[in-house]
All heavy atoms as a GROMACS GRO file, in nm:
protein
  587
    1GLY      N    1  16.225   4.499   3.333
    1GLY     CA    2  16.196   4.601   3.236
    1GLY      C    3  16.263   4.731   3.272
    1GLY      O    4  16.318   4.749   3.379
    2GLU      N    5  16.252   4.828   3.185
    2GLU     CA    6  16.311   4.959   3.208
    2GLU      C    7  16.219   5.041   3.297
    2GLU      O    8  16.098   5.034   3.286
    2GLU     CB    9  16.330   5.033   3.075
    2GLU     CG   10  16.435   4.968   2.987
    2GLU     CD   11  16.455   5.045   2.858
    2GLU    OE1   12  16.394   5.152   2.842
    2GLU    OE2   13  16.530   4.997   2.774
    3ALA      N   14  16.276   5.125   3.380
    3ALA     CA   15  16.196   5.207   3.471
    3ALA      C   16  16.105   5.301   3.393
    3ALA      O   17  15.993   5.324   3.431
    3ALA     CB   18  16.288   5.287   3.563
    4GLY      N   19  16.152   5.356   3.282
    4GLY     CA   20  16.072   5.449   3.204
    4GLY      C   21  15.954   5.383   3.134
    4GLY      O   22  15.858   5.448   3.099
    5ALA      N   23  15.961   5.252   3.113
    5ALA     CA   24  15.857   5.182   3.038
    5ALA      C   25  15.724   5.179   3.113
    5ALA      O   26  15.619   5.179   3.052
    5ALA     CB   27  15.901   5.040   3.006
    6SER      N   28  15.728   5.178   3.246
    6SER     CA   29  15.605   5.167   3.322
    6SER      C   30  15.571   5.295   3.396
    6SER      O   31  15.482   5.297   3.479
    6SER     CB   32  15.615   5.052   3.422
    6SER     OG   33  15.719   5.078   3.513
    7SER      N   34  15.641   5.404   3.369
    7SER     CA   35  15.613   5.527   3.442
    7SER      C   36  15.540   5.627   3.355
    7SER      O   37  15.556   5.632   3.235
    7SER     CB   38  15.743   5.588   3.496
    7SER     OG   39  15.828   5.624   3.390
    8GLU      N   40  15.456   5.706   3.422
    8GLU     CA   41  15.379   5.809   3.354
    8GLU      C   42  15.471   5.929   3.330
    8GLU      O   43  15.544   5.969   3.420
    8GLU     CB   44  15.262   5.849   3.444
    8GLU     CG   45  15.180   5.963   3.391
    8GLU     CD   46  15.070   6.001   3.488
    8GLU    OE1   47  14.992   5.913   3.524
    8GLU    OE2   48  15.065   6.118   3.527
    9PRO      N   49  15.468   5.990   3.210
    9PRO     CA   50  15.553   6.106   3.185
    9PRO      C   51  15.528   6.217   3.288
    9PRO      O   52  15.416   6.238   3.330
    9PRO     CB   53  15.512   6.152   3.045
    9PRO     CG   54  15.453   6.031   2.982
    9PRO     CD   55  15.388   5.955   3.095
   10ALA      N   56  15.633   6.285   3.326
   10ALA     CA   57  15.623   6.391   3.426
   10ALA      C   58  15.613   6.528   3.360
   10ALA      O   59  15.681   6.622   3.399
   10ALA     CB   60  15.743   6.384   3.520
   11GLU      N   61  15.530   6.541   3.260
   11GLU     CA   62  15.517   6.666   3.186
   11GLU      C   63  15.484   6.780   3.282
   11GLU      O   64  15.394   6.769   3.364
   11GLU     CB   65  15.408   6.654   3.079
   11GLU     CG   66  15.442   6.553   2.972
   11GLU     CD   67  15.326   6.526   2.878
   11GLU    OE1   68  15.230   6.603   2.878
   11GLU    OE2   69  15.335   6.427   2.805
   12GLY      N   70  15.559   6.889   3.271
   12GLY     CA   71  15.535   7.004   3.355
   12GLY      C   72  15.597   6.993   3.493
   12GLY      O   73  15.607   7.092   3.564
   13ALA      N   74  15.638   6.875   3.534
   13ALA     CA   75  15.697   6.858   3.667
   13ALA      C   76  15.846   6.886   3.667
   13ALA      O   77  15.901   6.929   3.767
   13ALA     CB   78  15.670   6.717   3.719
   14VAL      N   79  15.914   6.860   3.555
   14VAL     CA   80  16.058   6.883   3.545
   14VAL      C   81  16.092   6.944   3.410
   14VAL      O   82  16.018   6.930   3.312
   14VAL     CB   83  16.141   6.752   3.562
   14VAL    CG1   84  16.121   6.692   3.699
   14VAL    CG2   85  16.109   6.653   3.455
   15VAL      N   86  16.206   7.013   3.406
   15VAL     CA   87  16.257   7.071   3.282
   15VAL      C   88  16.402   7.027   3.268
   15VAL      O   89  16.482   7.047   3.359
   15VAL     CB   90  16.248   7.225   3.284
   15VAL    CG1   91  16.315   7.283   3.160
   15VAL    CG2   92  16.105   7.271   3.296
   16TRP      N   93  16.434   6.962   3.156
   16TRP     CA   94  16.571   6.922   3.125
   16TRP      C   95  16.636   7.036   3.048
   16TRP      O   96  16.580   7.086   2.950
   16TRP     CB   97  16.571   6.797   3.039
   16TRP     CG   98  16.533   6.672   3.110
   16TRP    CD1   99  16.408   6.633   3.146
   16TRP    CD2  100  16.621   6.571   3.158
   16TRP    NE1  101  16.413   6.512   3.210
   16TRP    CE2  102  16.542   6.472   3.219
   16TRP    CE3  103  16.759   6.553   3.153
   16TRP    CZ2  104  16.597   6.358   3.276
   16TRP    CZ3  105  16.813   6.440   3.209
   16TRP    CH2  106  16.733   6.344   3.269
   17SER      N  107  16.756   7.078   3.088
   17SER     CA  108  16.826   7.184   3.016
   17SER      C  109  16.977   7.164   3.024
   17SER      O  110  17.027   7.093   3.112
   17SER     CB  111  16.788   7.321   3.073
   17SER     OG  112  16.819   7.328   3.211
   18ARG      N  113  17.047   7.227   2.931
   18ARG     CA  114  17.193   7.222   2.931
   18ARG      C  115  17.242   7.320   3.038
   18ARG      O  116  17.190   7.430   3.050
   18ARG     CB  117  17.249   7.263   2.795
   18ARG     CG  118  17.237   7.155   2.691
   18ARG     CD  119  17.326   7.042   2.727
   18ARG     NE  120  17.348   6.955   2.614
   18ARG     CZ  121  17.420   6.847   2.621
   18ARG    NH1  122  17.477   6.811   2.734
   18ARG    NH2  123  17.437   6.770   2.517
   19PRO      N  124  17.343   7.282   3.113
   19PRO     CA  125  17.396   7.372   3.215
   19PRO      C  126  17.484   7.482   3.155
   19PRO      O  127  17.518   7.478   3.037
   19PRO     CB  128  17.481   7.278   3.302
   19PRO     CG  129  17.523   7.170   3.210
   19PRO     CD  130  17.408   7.152   3.114
   20SER      N  131  17.521   7.576   3.238
   20SER     CA  132  17.610   7.683   3.196
   20SER      C  133  17.745   7.625   3.153
   20SER      O  134  17.779   7.512   3.188
   20SER     CB  135  17.633   7.781   3.312
   20SER     OG  136  17.704   7.716   3.416
   21ALA      N  137  17.821   7.704   3.079
   21ALA     CA  138  17.954   7.660   3.034
   21ALA      C  139  18.042   7.626   3.154
   21ALA      O  140  18.120   7.531   3.149
   21ALA     CB  141  18.018   7.769   2.949
   22GLU      N  142  18.029   7.701   3.262
   22GLU     CA  143  18.109   7.676   3.383
   22GLU      C  144  18.077   7.537   3.440
   22GLU      O  145  18.168   7.461   3.472
   22GLU     CB  146  18.082   7.783   3.487
   22GLU     CG  147  18.162   7.764   3.615
   22GLU     CD  148  18.134   7.870   3.719
   22GLU    OE1  149  18.064   7.968   3.688
   22GLU    OE2  150  18.182   7.853   3.832
   23LEU      N  151  17.949   7.504   3.452
   23LEU     CA  152  17.911   7.373   3.503
   23LEU      C  153  17.953   7.261   3.407
   23LEU      O  154  17.996   7.155   3.450
   23LEU     CB  155  17.761   7.366   3.531
   23LEU     CG  156  17.712   7.441   3.654
   23LEU    CD1  157  17.560   7.434   3.664
   23LEU    CD2  158  17.775   7.386   3.780
   24GLN      N  159  17.940   7.286   3.275
   24GLN     CA  160  17.983   7.186   3.178
   24GLN      C  161  18.132   7.158   3.192
   24GLN      O  162  18.174   7.043   3.182
   24GLN     CB  163  17.950   7.232   3.036
   24GLN     CG  164  17.803   7.222   3.002
   24GLN     CD  165  17.774   7.259   2.857
   24GLN    OE1  166  17.856   7.241   2.769
   24GLN    NE2  167  17.654   7.312   2.834
   25SER      N  168  18.210   7.261   3.219
   25SER     CA  169  18.355   7.241   3.235
   25SER      C  170  18.386   7.159   3.360
   25SER      O  171  18.493   7.100   3.370
   25SER     CB  172  18.427   7.376   3.242
   25SER     OG  173  18.402   7.442   3.365
   26GLU      N  174  18.292   7.152   3.454
   26GLU     CA  175  18.308   7.071   3.575
   26GLU      C  176  18.250   6.931   3.558
   26GLU      O  177  18.247   6.853   3.652
   26GLU     CB  178  18.242   7.141   3.693
   26GLU     CG  179  18.309   7.272   3.731
   26GLU     CD  180  18.237   7.345   3.842
   26GLU    OE1  181  18.154   7.284   3.912
   26GLU    OE2  182  18.265   7.465   3.859
   27GLY      N  183  18.199   6.900   3.436
   27GLY     CA  184  18.149   6.766   3.408
   27GLY      C  185  17.998   6.749   3.417
   27GLY      O  186  17.948   6.638   3.404
   28VAL      N  187  17.925   6.857   3.438
   28VAL     CA  188  17.779   6.848   3.447
   28VAL      C  189  17.723   6.845   3.305
   28VAL      O  190  17.750   6.934   3.224
   28VAL     CB  191  17.720   6.968   3.525
   28VAL    CG1  192  17.568   6.963   3.526
   28VAL    CG2  193  17.775   6.970   3.667
   29ALA      N  194  17.647   6.740   3.272
   29ALA     CA  195  17.593   6.724   3.137
   29ALA      C  196  17.452   6.781   3.123
   29ALA      O  197  17.416   6.834   3.020
   29ALA     CB  198  17.594   6.577   3.097
   30TRP      N  199  17.369   6.766   3.226
   30TRP     CA  200  17.229   6.810   3.221
   30TRP      C  201  17.187   6.867   3.355
   30TRP      O  202  17.235   6.824   3.459
   30TRP     CB  203  17.135   6.694   3.187
   30TRP     CG  204  17.152   6.647   3.047
   30TRP    CD1  205  17.223   6.538   3.005
   30TRP    CD2  206  17.101   6.708   2.930
   30TRP    NE1  207  17.219   6.528   2.869
   30TRP    CE2  208  17.143   6.631   2.820
   30TRP    CE3  209  17.023   6.820   2.906
   30TRP    CZ2  210  17.111   6.664   2.689
   30TRP    CZ3  211  16.990   6.851   2.776
   30TRP    CH2  212  17.033   6.773   2.669
   31GLU      N  213  17.094   6.960   3.350
   31GLU     CA  214  17.028   7.008   3.471
   31GLU      C  215  16.883   6.962   3.461
   31GLU      O  216  16.821   6.973   3.355
   31GLU     CB  217  17.030   7.160   3.480
   31GLU     CG  218  17.165   7.216   3.515
   31GLU     CD  219  17.164   7.366   3.533
   31GLU    OE1  220  17.108   7.435   3.446
   31GLU    OE2  221  17.218   7.413   3.634
   32VAL      N  222  16.832   6.908   3.568
   32VAL     CA  223  16.692   6.864   3.575
   32VAL      C  224  16.627   6.949   3.684
   32VAL      O  225  16.654   6.930   3.803
   32VAL     CB  226  16.679   6.714   3.609
   32VAL    CG1  227  16.534   6.672   3.610
   32VAL    CG2  228  16.759   6.631   3.510
   33SER      N  229  16.544   7.045   3.642
   33SER     CA  230  16.482   7.137   3.737
   33SER      C  231  16.341   7.090   3.770
   33SER      O  232  16.262   7.063   3.681
   33SER     CB  233  16.475   7.277   3.677
   33SER     OG  234  16.603   7.322   3.641
   34HIS      N  235  16.313   7.080   3.899
   34HIS     CA  236  16.182   7.037   3.948
   34HIS      C  237  16.094   7.158   3.979
   34HIS      O  238  16.146   7.263   4.015
   34HIS     CB  239  16.197   6.958   4.078
   34HIS     CG  240  16.254   6.822   4.059
   34HIS    ND1  241  16.179   6.710   4.078
   34HIS    CD2  242  16.377   6.780   4.022
   34HIS    CE1  243  16.255   6.603   4.055
   34HIS    NE2  244  16.375   6.644   4.020
   35VAL      N  245  15.964   7.140   3.972
   35VAL     CA  246  15.871   7.244   4.012
   35VAL      C  247  15.884   7.266   4.164
   35VAL      O  248  15.881   7.378   4.212
   35VAL     CB  249  15.725   7.205   3.976
   35VAL    CG1  250  15.626   7.304   4.034
   35VAL    CG2  251  15.710   7.196   3.826
   36ARG      N  252  15.900   7.158   4.238
   36ARG     CA  253  15.921   7.164   4.384
   36ARG      C  254  16.066   7.124   4.414
   36ARG      O  255  16.130   7.056   4.336
   36ARG     CB  256  15.826   7.066   4.456
   36ARG     CG  257  15.682   7.093   4.431
   36ARG     CD  258  15.638   7.212   4.511
   36ARG     NE  259  15.494   7.232   4.493
   36ARG     CZ  260  15.436   7.347   4.507
   36ARG    NH1  261  15.505   7.453   4.540
   36ARG    NH2  262  15.306   7.358   4.490
   37SER      N  263  16.114   7.165   4.530
   37SER     CA  264  16.251   7.133   4.569
   37SER      C  265  16.267   6.985   4.601
   37SER      O  266  16.192   6.931   4.682
   37SER     CB  267  16.291   7.214   4.692
   37SER     OG  268  16.296   7.351   4.660
   38ALA      N  269  16.364   6.922   4.538
   38ALA     CA  270  16.395   6.782   4.567
   38ALA      C  271  16.479   6.778   4.694
   38ALA      O  272  16.575   6.853   4.709
   38ALA     CB  273  16.469   6.719   4.451
   39THR      N  274  16.443   6.688   4.785
   39THR     CA  275  16.518   6.676   4.910
   39THR      C  276  16.611   6.555   4.908
   39THR      O  277  16.696   6.542   4.994
   39THR     CB  278  16.423   6.662   5.030
   39THR    OG1  279  16.338   6.550   5.010
   39THR    CG2  280  16.338   6.789   5.047
   40SER      N  281  16.593   6.466   4.809
   40SER     CA  282  16.675   6.346   4.801
   40SER      C  283  16.690   6.304   4.655
   40SER      O  284  16.594   6.312   4.578
   40SER     CB  285  16.609   6.234   4.881
   40SER     OG  286  16.683   6.116   4.871
   41VAL      N  287  16.812   6.262   4.621
   41VAL     CA  288  16.840   6.211   4.486
   41VAL      C  289  16.920   6.084   4.504
   41VAL      O  290  17.014   6.079   4.584
   41VAL     CB  291  16.919   6.313   4.402
   41VAL    CG1  292  16.959   6.254   4.268
   41VAL    CG2  293  16.838   6.440   4.382
   42SER      N  294  16.882   5.978   4.432
   42SER     CA  295  16.951   5.850   4.444
   42SER      C  296  16.980   5.794   4.305
   42SER      O  297  16.891   5.787   4.222
   42SER     CB  298  16.864   5.753   4.523
   42SER     OG  299  16.929   5.630   4.537
   43TRP      N  300  17.106   5.754   4.283
   43TRP     CA  301  17.147   5.697   4.154
   43TRP      C  302  17.123   5.548   4.152
   43TRP      O  303  17.146   5.478   4.250
   43TRP     CB  304  17.297   5.721   4.131
   43TRP     CG  305  17.329   5.861   4.094
   43TRP    CD1  306  17.369   5.959   4.178
   43TRP    CD2  307  17.323   5.919   3.964
   43TRP    NE1  308  17.389   6.076   4.107
   43TRP    CE2  309  17.361   6.053   3.976
   43TRP    CE3  310  17.288   5.869   3.837
   43TRP    CZ2  311  17.366   6.140   3.868
   43TRP    CZ3  312  17.294   5.956   3.730
   43TRP    CH2  313  17.332   6.088   3.744
   44HIS      N  314  17.081   5.498   4.036
   44HIS     CA  315  17.071   5.353   4.013
   44HIS      C  316  17.212   5.302   3.987
   44HIS      O  317  17.295   5.372   3.929
   44HIS     CB  318  16.981   5.328   3.892
   44HIS     CG  319  16.950   5.184   3.868
   44HIS    ND1  320  17.033   5.102   3.796
   44HIS    CD2  321  16.846   5.108   3.907
   44HIS    CE1  322  16.980   4.982   3.790
   44HIS    NE2  323  16.867   4.982   3.858
   45HIS      N  324  17.240   5.180   4.027
   45HIS     CA  325  17.375   5.125   4.012
   45HIS      C  326  17.424   5.119   3.869
   45HIS      O  327  17.544   5.117   3.844
   45HIS     CB  328  17.385   4.987   4.079
   45HIS     CG  329  17.306   4.880   4.012
   45HIS    ND1  330  17.359   4.799   3.917
   45HIS    CD2  331  17.176   4.843   4.027
   45HIS    CE1  332  17.266   4.715   3.874
   45HIS    NE2  333  17.155   4.740   3.940
   46ARG      N  334  17.336   5.115   3.770
   46ARG     CA  335  17.380   5.112   3.629
   46ARG      C  336  17.419   5.250   3.578
   46ARG      O  337  17.481   5.262   3.474
   46ARG     CB  338  17.270   5.055   3.540
   46ARG     CG  339  17.253   4.906   3.556
   46ARG     CD  340  17.159   4.856   3.450
   46ARG     NE  341  17.149   4.712   3.455
   46ARG     CZ  342  17.058   4.644   3.391
   46ARG    NH1  343  16.967   4.707   3.318
   46ARG    NH2  344  17.055   4.514   3.398
   47GLY      N  345  17.377   5.354   3.647
   47GLY     CA  346  17.421   5.488   3.613
   47GLY      C  347  17.334   5.565   3.515
   47GLY      O  348  17.357   5.683   3.494
   48ASP      N  349  17.235   5.504   3.452
   48ASP     CA  350  17.152   5.576   3.355
   48ASP      C  351  17.024   5.631   3.419
   48ASP      O  352  16.955   5.712   3.360
   48ASP     CB  353  17.115   5.485   3.237
   48ASP     CG  354  17.050   5.561   3.121
   48ASP    OD1  355  17.084   5.680   3.100
   48ASP    OD2  356  16.964   5.503   3.054
   49TYR      N  357  16.994   5.589   3.539
   49TYR     CA  358  16.870   5.630   3.606
   49TYR      C  359  16.900   5.695   3.740
   49TYR      O  360  16.997   5.662   3.806
   49TYR     CB  361  16.781   5.508   3.635
   49TYR     CG  362  16.732   5.437   3.513
   49TYR    CD1  363  16.798   5.325   3.465
   49TYR    CD2  364  16.619   5.481   3.446
   49TYR    CE1  365  16.753   5.258   3.352
   49TYR    CE2  366  16.573   5.415   3.334
   49TYR     CZ  367  16.640   5.304   3.288
   49TYR     OH  368  16.596   5.239   3.176
   50LEU      N  369  16.814   5.788   3.777
   50LEU     CA  370  16.818   5.840   3.912
   50LEU      C  371  16.675   5.865   3.956
   50LEU      O  372  16.584   5.884   3.875
   50LEU     CB  373  16.903   5.967   3.922
   50LEU     CG  374  16.860   6.091   3.844
   50LEU    CD1  375  16.786   6.186   3.937
   50LEU    CD2  376  16.982   6.159   3.789
   51ALA      N  377  16.655   5.862   4.086
   51ALA     CA  378  16.525   5.889   4.146
   51ALA      C  379  16.537   6.015   4.229
   51ALA      O  380  16.640   6.040   4.292
   51ALA     CB  381  16.481   5.772   4.233
   52SER      N  382  16.431   6.095   4.230
   52SER     CA  383  16.430   6.215   4.312
   52SER      C  384  16.303   6.217   4.395
   52SER      O  385  16.199   6.167   4.353
   52SER     CB  386  16.439   6.341   4.226
   52SER     OG  387  16.328   6.349   4.140
   53VAL      N  388  16.314   6.275   4.515
   53VAL     CA  389  16.200   6.287   4.605
   53VAL      C  390  16.181   6.435   4.638
   53VAL      O  391  16.274   6.502   4.684
   53VAL     CB  392  16.223   6.207   4.736
   53VAL    CG1  393  16.106   6.225   4.830
   53VAL    CG2  394  16.245   6.060   4.705
   54ALA      N  395  16.061   6.484   4.613
   54ALA     CA  396  16.022   6.621   4.646
   54ALA      C  397  15.893   6.611   4.727
   54ALA      O  398  15.784   6.603   4.669
   54ALA     CB  399  16.001   6.703   4.519
   55PRO      N  400  15.902   6.604   4.860
   55PRO     CA  401  15.785   6.578   4.944
   55PRO      C  402  15.664   6.668   4.918
   55PRO      O  403  15.551   6.623   4.933
   55PRO     CB  404  15.839   6.599   5.086
   55PRO     CG  405  15.984   6.571   5.075
   55PRO     CD  406  16.023   6.620   4.938
   56GLU      N  407  15.686   6.790   4.874
   56GLU     CA  408  15.575   6.881   4.848
   56GLU      C  409  15.518   6.863   4.706
   56GLU      O  410  15.432   6.939   4.664
   56GLU     CB  411  15.618   7.025   4.870
   56GLU     CG  412  15.658   7.053   5.014
   56GLU     CD  413  15.706   7.195   5.034
   56GLU    OE1  414  15.696   7.276   4.941
   56GLU    OE2  415  15.753   7.224   5.144
   57GLY      N  416  15.566   6.763   4.635
   57GLY     CA  417  15.527   6.744   4.497
   57GLY      C  418  15.396   6.669   4.475
   57GLY      O  419  15.360   6.640   4.362
   58ALA      N  420  15.326   6.633   4.582
   58ALA     CA  421  15.197   6.562   4.574
   58ALA      C  422  15.213   6.435   4.490
   58ALA      O  423  15.296   6.352   4.520
   58ALA     CB  424  15.088   6.653   4.522
   59SER      N  425  15.138   6.424   4.380
   59SER     CA  426  15.143   6.303   4.298
   59SER      C  427  15.277   6.290   4.223
   59SER      O  428  15.308   6.185   4.169
   59SER     CB  429  15.028   6.300   4.198
   59SER     OG  430  15.041   6.407   4.106
   60ARG      N  431  15.355   6.395   4.220
   60ARG     CA  432  15.487   6.396   4.155
   60ARG      C  433  15.599   6.400   4.259
   60ARG      O  434  15.708   6.448   4.232
   60ARG     CB  435  15.500   6.517   4.062
   60ARG     CG  436  15.393   6.524   3.957
   60ARG     CD  437  15.423   6.428   3.848
   60ARG     NE  438  15.334   6.456   3.737
   60ARG     CZ  439  15.294   6.365   3.653
   60ARG    NH1  440  15.334   6.242   3.667
   60ARG    NH2  441  15.213   6.395   3.555
   61ALA      N  442  15.572   6.352   4.380
   61ALA     CA  443  15.672   6.358   4.487
   61ALA      C  444  15.792   6.270   4.455
   61ALA      O  445  15.905   6.304   4.489
   61ALA     CB  446  15.610   6.317   4.620
   62VAL      N  447  15.770   6.156   4.391
   62VAL     CA  448  15.879   6.066   4.353
   62VAL      C  449  15.882   6.058   4.201
   62VAL      O  450  15.781   6.029   4.138
   62VAL     CB  451  15.858   5.924   4.411
   62VAL    CG1  452  15.968   5.830   4.362
   62VAL    CG2  453  15.854   5.929   4.563
   63LEU      N  454  15.998   6.089   4.144
   63LEU     CA  455  16.014   6.082   3.998
   63LEU      C  456  16.138   6.001   3.964
   63LEU      O  457  16.238   6.005   4.035
   63LEU     CB  458  16.027   6.222   3.938
   63LEU     CG  459  15.904   6.311   3.948
   63LEU    CD1  460  15.938   6.451   3.897
   63LEU    CD2  461  15.788   6.254   3.868
   64LEU      N  462  16.129   5.928   3.853
   64LEU     CA  463  16.243   5.855   3.798
   64LEU      C  464  16.290   5.929   3.673
   64LEU      O  465  16.208   5.974   3.593
   64LEU     CB  466  16.203   5.712   3.761
   64LEU     CG  467  16.151   5.626   3.874
   64LEU    CD1  468  16.111   5.489   3.822
   64LEU    CD2  469  16.253   5.614   3.984
   65HIS      N  470  16.420   5.942   3.658
   65HIS     CA  471  16.478   6.015   3.546
   65HIS      C  472  16.574   5.923   3.472
   65HIS      O  473  16.656   5.857   3.535
   65HIS     CB  474  16.555   6.138   3.596
   65HIS     CG  475  16.478   6.222   3.692
   65HIS    ND1  476  16.386   6.315   3.653
   65HIS    CD2  477  16.478   6.223   3.828
   65HIS    CE1  478  16.334   6.373   3.760
   65HIS    NE2  479  16.388   6.319   3.868
   66GLN      N  480  16.562   5.918   3.338
   66GLN     CA  481  16.654   5.839   3.256
   66GLN      C  482  16.740   5.936   3.178
   66GLN      O  483  16.691   6.010   3.092
   66GLN     CB  484  16.579   5.746   3.162
   66GLN     CG  485  16.673   5.655   3.086
   66GLN     CD  486  16.602   5.556   2.996
   66GLN    OE1  487  16.482   5.566   2.973
   66GLN    NE2  488  16.677   5.461   2.945
   67LEU      N  489  16.869   5.937   3.209
   67LEU     CA  490  16.959   6.034   3.149
   67LEU      C  491  16.975   6.017   2.999
   67LEU      O  492  16.974   6.115   2.925
   67LEU     CB  493  17.096   6.028   3.217
   67LEU     CG  494  17.106   6.111   3.345
   67LEU    CD1  495  17.019   6.056   3.454
   67LEU    CD2  496  17.249   6.121   3.388
   68SER      N  497  16.991   5.893   2.950
   68SER     CA  498  17.018   5.871   2.808
   68SER      C  499  16.903   5.919   2.719
   68SER      O  500  16.925   5.957   2.606
   68SER     CB  501  17.047   5.724   2.781
   68SER     OG  502  16.934   5.644   2.813
   69ARG      N  503  16.782   5.918   2.771
   69ARG     CA  504  16.665   5.962   2.693
   69ARG      C  505  16.613   6.099   2.736
   69ARG      O  506  16.518   6.151   2.677
   69ARG     CB  507  16.552   5.860   2.705
   69ARG     CG  508  16.585   5.728   2.643
   69ARG     CD  509  16.466   5.637   2.649
   69ARG     NE  510  16.499   5.507   2.591
   69ARG     CZ  511  16.412   5.412   2.574
   69ARG    NH1  512  16.286   5.428   2.610
   69ARG    NH2  513  16.447   5.297   2.521
   70ARG      N  514  16.672   6.155   2.842
   70ARG     CA  515  16.627   6.282   2.898
   70ARG      C  516  16.477   6.281   2.923
   70ARG      O  517  16.404   6.370   2.882
   70ARG     CB  518  16.668   6.398   2.807
   70ARG     CG  519  16.818   6.417   2.804
   70ARG     CD  520  16.863   6.532   2.721
   70ARG     NE  521  16.822   6.526   2.582
   70ARG     CZ  522  16.878   6.453   2.488
   70ARG    NH1  523  16.979   6.374   2.518
   70ARG    NH2  524  16.836   6.457   2.365
   71LYS      N  525  16.432   6.176   2.990
   71LYS     CA  526  16.290   6.160   3.021
   71LYS      C  527  16.273   6.140   3.171
   71LYS      O  528  16.359   6.081   3.236
   71LYS     CB  529  16.230   6.042   2.947
   71LYS     CG  530  16.232   6.061   2.797
   71LYS     CD  531  16.122   5.981   2.732
   71LYS     CE  532  16.136   6.001   2.582
   71LYS     NZ  533  16.026   6.067   2.524
   72SER      N  534  16.162   6.189   3.221
   72SER     CA  535  16.128   6.174   3.362
   72SER      C  536  15.986   6.121   3.371
   72SER      O  537  15.902   6.152   3.286
   72SER     CB  538  16.137   6.308   3.434
   72SER     OG  539  16.267   6.362   3.423
   73GLY      N  540  15.959   6.042   3.475
   73GLY     CA  541  15.825   5.988   3.491
   73GLY      C  542  15.797   5.950   3.634
   73GLY      O  543  15.886   5.934   3.716
   74SER      N  544  15.668   5.935   3.662
   74SER     CA  545  15.623   5.896   3.794
   74SER      C  546  15.605   5.743   3.798
   74SER      O  547  15.533   5.688   3.715
   74SER     CB  548  15.489   5.963   3.825
   74SER     OG  549  15.437   5.912   3.946
   75PRO      N  550  15.670   5.676   3.894
   75PRO     CA  551  15.657   5.530   3.901
   75PRO      C  552  15.523   5.485   3.960
   75PRO      O  553  15.492   5.368   3.958
   75PRO     CB  554  15.773   5.489   3.991
   75PRO     CG  555  15.792   5.606   4.080
   75PRO     CD  556  15.761   5.726   3.994
   76PHE      N  557  15.446   5.579   4.013
   76PHE     CA  558  15.322   5.543   4.080
   76PHE      C  559  15.200   5.590   4.002
   76PHE      O  560  15.099   5.627   4.059
   76PHE     CB  561  15.318   5.602   4.221
   76PHE     CG  562  15.436   5.560   4.304
   76PHE    CD1  563  15.528   5.654   4.347
   76PHE    CD2  564  15.457   5.428   4.335
   76PHE    CE1  565  15.638   5.615   4.422
   76PHE    CE2  566  15.566   5.386   4.410
   76PHE     CZ  567  15.657   5.482   4.454
   77ALA      N  568  15.209   5.589   3.870
   77ALA     CA  569  15.098   5.633   3.785
   77ALA      C  570  14.979   5.537   3.799
   77ALA      O  571  14.996   5.417   3.813
   77ALA     CB  572  15.143   5.637   3.639
   78LYS      N  573  14.860   5.597   3.795
   78LYS     CA  574  14.739   5.512   3.802
   78LYS      C  575  14.718   5.443   3.669
   78LYS      O  576  14.741   5.498   3.563
   78LYS     CB  577  14.617   5.599   3.834
   78LYS     CG  578  14.626   5.661   3.972
   78LYS     CD  579  14.504   5.745   4.000
   78LYS     CE  580  14.514   5.807   4.139
   78LYS     NZ  581  14.399   5.889   4.170
   79SER      N  582  14.672   5.318   3.675
   79SER     CA  583  14.651   5.240   3.552
   79SER      C  584  14.515   5.269   3.493
   79SER      O  585  14.421   5.293   3.560
   79SER     CB  586  14.659   5.091   3.582
   79SER     OG  587  14.785   5.061   3.635
   0.00000   0.00000   0.00000
C-alpha cells in the first residue's frame, strides 16, 4: 500500500510552501518546514516519498512526506 494511506495527517507539524525564486531556479520545487528541526531526511527509492526524523518532535518525531500530494503524516499513529 501507499505510505500515506496508513499514516495519520501531520496537521500543524509541517508547512508545505513554494520556495523563493532563487531556490526554484536551482530546482527546488517545495519547502517542507517542520515545527522542530529535522536531523535526518531519507528518500524512498521511487522518489515520491521521503521520511524525516526530528528527535524533539515527540509523537511527530518521524514523518512521511508524499511530494505528489503535498501531504505529510505520522507512520506510528494510534489505531
